[in-house]
C-alpha positions in Angstrom: -83.7 29.6 -8.3 -87.4 30.5 -8.2 -89.8 30.8 -5.3 -91.2 27.4 -6.2 -87.9 25.7 -6.2 -86.5 24.3 -2.9 -83.4 26.0 -1.6 -80.3 23.9 -2.1 -78.5 23.7 1.2 -74.9 22.8 2.0 -73.2 22.2 5.3 -69.5 22.7 6.0 -68.3 21.0 9.2 -70.4 17.9 10.1 -69.9 17.8 13.9 -72.8 18.1 16.4 -73.9 21.6 15.2 -73.4 20.8 11.5 -75.6 17.7 11.9 -78.2 19.8 13.7 -78.3 22.4 11.0 -78.4 19.8 8.3 -81.3 18.0 9.9 -83.3 21.2 10.3 -82.7 22.6 6.8 -83.5 19.2 5.3 -86.7 18.9 7.3 -88.2 22.3 6.7 -90.5 22.7 3.7 -88.9 24.6 0.8 -85.3 23.5 1.5 -83.2 20.5 0.7 -79.7 19.3 1.9 -77.7 18.7 -1.3 -74.0 18.8 -0.1 -71.9 18.2 3.0 -68.2 18.9 3.5 -66.1 17.5 6.4 -62.4 16.4 6.7 -63.4 13.1 8.3 -63.6 10.4 5.6 -65.4 8.1 8.0 -68.2 10.6 8.5 -68.5 11.3 4.8 -68.6 7.6 3.9 -71.3 6.9 6.5 -73.3 9.9 5.2 -72.9 8.8 1.6 -74.2 5.3 2.4 -77.2 6.6 4.4 -78.4 9.7 2.4 -78.9 9.3 -1.4 -78.7 12.5 -3.4 -76.3 14.3 -0.9 -72.9 15.1 -2.4 -70.0 14.7 0.0 -66.7 16.6 -0.1 -63.4 16.8 1.8 -62.7 20.3 0.4 -65.3 23.0 0.5 -63.6 24.8 -2.5 -64.4 21.9 -4.7 -68.0 22.1 -3.4 -68.2 25.8 -4.5 -66.7 25.0 -7.9 -69.3 22.2 -8.4 -72.1 24.8 -8.0 -75.8 24.1 -7.3 -75.9 25.7 -3.8 -78.1 28.5 -2.7 -77.0 28.7 1.0 -74.4 27.2 3.3 -74.3 26.5 7.0 -70.6 26.8 8.3 -70.1 24.9 11.5 -66.3 24.4 11.6 -63.8 25.5 14.3 -64.0 29.2 15.0 -60.6 30.0 13.4 -61.8 28.9 10.0 -65.3 30.6 10.0 -64.3 33.8 8.2 -62.0 32.5 5.6 -64.5 29.8 4.5 -67.4 32.3 4.5 -65.4 34.8 2.4 -65.1 32.1 -0.4 -68.8 31.4 -0.4 -69.8 35.1 -0.3 -67.4 35.8 -3.3 -69.3 33.0 -5.1 -72.6 34.7 -4.4 -73.8 32.1 -1.9 -75.8 33.0 1.2 -73.9 32.2 4.4 -74.9 31.1 7.9 -72.0 31.1 10.3 -72.0 29.4 13.7 -71.1 31.7 16.5 -68.6 33.2 17.3 -68.0 35.0 14.1 -64.2 34.7 14.3 -61.5 34.5 16.9 -61.3 38.3 16.8 -62.5 41.3 14.8 -59.2 41.5 12.8 -59.8 38.1 11.3 -63.5 39.0 10.5 -62.7 42.2 8.6 -62.1 40.4 5.2 -65.6 38.9 5.5 -67.1 42.4 6.3 -65.3 43.6 3.1 -66.5 40.7 1.0 -70.1 41.4 2.0 -69.7 45.0 1.0 -68.6 43.9 -2.5 -71.2 41.0 -2.7 -74.1 41.6 -0.3 -75.6 38.1 0.0 -77.9 37.2 2.9 -75.9 36.3 6.0 -76.5 35.3 9.6 -74.4 34.4 12.7 -75.8 31.7 15.0 -76.7 33.6 18.2 -79.9 31.6 18.5 -80.5 32.8 22.1 -82.6 35.6 20.8 -85.1 33.0 19.6 -85.7 31.5 23.1 -89.2 32.4 24.2 -88.4 33.9 27.6 -85.7 36.2 26.3 -87.9 37.3 23.4 -90.6 38.2 26.0 -88.1 40.1 28.1 -86.9 42.1 25.1 -90.6 43.0 24.3 -91.2 44.1 27.9 -88.0 46.3 27.9 -89.0 47.8 24.6 -92.5 48.6 26.0 -91.0 51.1 28.4 -92.8 49.6 31.4 -89.6 49.8 33.5 -89.0 53.5 32.8 -85.4 54.6 32.6 -83.1 51.7 33.1 -80.7 52.0 36.1 -78.8 48.8 37.0 -77.9 45.5 35.4 -76.5 42.2 36.5 -76.1 39.0 34.4 -74.4 35.7 34.6 -73.6 32.5 32.6 -72.5 29.4 34.4 -72.0 25.8 33.3 -70.2 22.8 34.8 -68.1 21.9 31.7 -64.4 22.1 32.5 -62.8 20.6 35.7 -59.6 19.1 34.1 -57.4 20.4 31.3 -59.6 20.6 28.2 -58.7 18.8 25.0 -59.4 20.0 21.4 -59.4 23.2 19.4 -61.9 24.9 21.8 -59.2 25.1 24.4 -56.5 26.5 22.1 -56.5 30.3 21.9 -55.3 30.5 18.3 -58.1 28.3 17.0 -61.0 29.4 19.3 -60.1 33.0 20.1 -60.5 32.4 23.8 -62.4 30.4 26.4 -65.8 30.9 28.2 -66.0 34.6 27.3 -66.1 34.1 23.5 -67.9 30.8 23.5 -70.9 30.3 25.8 -70.8 33.9 27.1 -70.9 35.4 23.6 -74.6 34.6 23.8 -74.9 36.9 26.9 -73.1 39.8 25.2 -75.3 39.4 22.1 -78.5 39.5 24.2 -77.3 42.6 26.1 -76.6 44.5 22.9 -79.9 43.4 21.5 -81.9 44.4 24.6 -80.0 47.5 25.8 -78.2 49.0 22.8 -74.6 50.1 22.2 -71.9 50.5 24.8 -70.0 53.6 25.9 -67.2 51.5 27.5 -66.4 48.1 29.1 -63.9 46.8 31.6 -62.9 43.2 32.1 -61.0 40.6 34.1 -60.3 37.0 33.1 -58.6 34.1 34.8 -57.9 30.4 34.5 -58.6 27.4 36.7 -57.8 24.4 34.5 -56.9 25.8 31.1 -53.4 26.8 29.9 -54.1 29.2 27.0 -57.8 30.3 27.5 -59.8 31.7 30.3 -62.2 29.6 32.5 -64.0 32.6 34.0 -64.5 36.2 33.2 -66.0 39.3 34.7 -67.0 42.5 33.0 -68.5 45.9 33.8 -70.7 47.6 31.1 -71.6 51.2 30.6 -74.3 51.6 27.9 -74.8 54.8 25.9 -78.3 54.9 27.4 -76.9 55.4 30.9 -77.5 51.8 32.1 -74.6 50.2 33.9 -73.9 46.8 35.3 -71.7 43.7 35.5 -71.5 40.2 34.1 -70.0 37.1 35.6 -69.2 33.9 33.6 -67.6 30.5 34.2 -67.6 27.2 32.4 -66.1 25.7 35.5 -69.0 26.4 37.9 -70.2 23.3 39.8 -73.8 22.2 39.8 -74.8 23.8 36.5 -75.6 20.8 34.2 -76.4 23.0 31.2 -75.4 26.6 30.4 -77.5 28.8 32.6 -78.0 32.5 31.6 -79.7 35.0 33.9 -80.3 38.7 33.4 -81.6 41.1 36.0 -82.4 44.8 35.2 -83.7 47.5 37.5 -85.6 50.5 36.1 -87.3 53.6 37.6 -90.6 51.7 37.9 -89.6 48.1 38.7 -87.4 45.1 38.0 -87.2 42.3 35.4 -85.5 38.9 35.7 -85.2 36.5 32.8 -83.6 33.1 32.3 -84.3 30.1 30.0 -87.2 29.0 32.2 -89.2 32.2 33.1 -89.6 35.9 33.0 -90.5 37.8 36.3 -91.5 41.4 36.1 -92.4 43.5 39.2 -93.8 47.1 38.6 -94.3 49.8 41.2 -97.1 51.2 39.0 -99.3 49.7 36.3 -98.3 50.1 32.7 -100.9 49.4 30.1 -102.2 45.8 30.7 -99.3 45.1 33.2 -100.4 45.5 36.8 -98.6 47.2 39.7 -97.4 43.8 41.1 -95.6 40.6 40.0 -96.2 39.3 36.5 -94.7 35.9 35.8 -94.4 34.1 32.4 -93.1 30.5 32.4 -91.4 28.9 29.4 -94.3 26.6 28.5 -96.8 29.5 28.7 -94.8 31.4 26.1 -94.0 28.5 23.8 -94.6 29.1 20.1 -94.8 25.9 18.1 -92.3 25.0 15.4 -92.6 22.4 12.6 -90.2 20.2 14.4 -87.6 20.4 17.2 -84.0 19.3 16.9 -82.0 20.6 19.9 -84.5 23.2 20.9 -87.1 25.3 19.0 -84.8 28.3 18.9 -82.6 26.5 16.3 -85.6 25.9 14.1 -86.9 29.5 14.4 -83.4 30.7 13.6 -83.2 28.5 10.5 -86.7 29.6 9.3 -85.7 33.2 9.5 -82.4 32.6 7.7 -83.9 30.6 4.9 -86.8 33.0 4.4 -84.3 35.8 4.1 -82.4 33.8 1.5 -85.6 33.3 -0.5 -86.5 37.0 -0.4 -83.0 38.5 -0.6 -83.5 40.3 2.7 -81.6 40.7 6.0 -81.9 39.3 9.5 -81.2 40.9 12.8 -78.4 38.5 13.8 -76.3 39.2 10.6 -72.5 39.5 10.3 -72.6 43.1 11.1 -74.4 42.3 14.4 -72.0 39.4 15.1 -69.0 41.8 14.5 -70.4 44.2 17.1 -70.6 41.3 19.6 -67.0 40.3 18.7 -65.9 43.9 19.2 -67.2 43.8 22.8 -65.5 40.4 23.4 -62.2 41.8 22.0 -62.5 44.9 24.3 -63.0 42.8 27.4 -59.9 40.8 26.6 -57.9 44.0 26.0 -59.1 45.4 29.3 -58.2 42.2 31.1 -54.7 42.4 29.6 -54.5 46.0 30.9 -55.6 45.2 34.4 -59.2 46.3 33.9 -58.5 49.6 32.0 -61.8 50.9 30.4 -62.1 50.3 26.7 -64.2 52.9 24.9 -66.3 52.4 21.8 -66.4 54.8 18.8 -69.8 55.8 17.4 -71.4 52.5 16.2 
């Protein structure tokens, strides 16, 4: 591969997210979709008839053996993420893994070890960091405008599940859990990104409709910085048509609220160009253009970062090591819930 050659992209798992990643990678300049793997013969036959020059496979190991791939997007059920990624890493192929990284940290360890042996470019799909409002909130926190951070509250609600769920997402062995590890993994990733490492966490989970996974979860966070606060999450919350994430943080000099739609900062005293009053940024005001939009600009920005890192042999913020840290917090909340809310402490990270 040379800088002038387009990156040859493969996708394993051609469901909704696999299709999204394939479309973005194939549409961006400098990359080309060359191979797709899925265990649905119907899906592969349709793809073969519609897209000339794209090889189709039912077995990703055959895809690896055939060669001619620079990077792969893995969008299969969670339980298969790490084993598939290990085989691509061992072949020296860059990997993008849809979140969550694995059902638990134990299953992710072989991938961490494989990357130690063969350090290819890697990324986990926590695309929430690429949403304009959350990126702005992160910059405001980093500016120090709030002073010492004191208190946090955050939530994630969506009206998704009001009967027994069907499919692998609702089977603990395949998914790793329910709302906490799936949608709410985005919240935990954002909190670690914005506020740093944790000292300890406590958690509680419960079910409303599911039999083997949780439908809502609560956690209390104590960060090494001294910031403390709680999280509430449910995929069985009525009146939330799409996943709705909100974060509120109070500091010595003011408060900050952020969600997908806007950022609201109130300061008791001016800080640089920020006045001692309300400052509000709405999503459209913060919008940064992308070459094209499939599913939201955050997915395109994420792919651009990953593909550029593949070209240059560099790293990204949301790499497997970062995803493993998020997974460690998820695991700790589950352990705490099993121990009736007992604190779970973290070693130096």
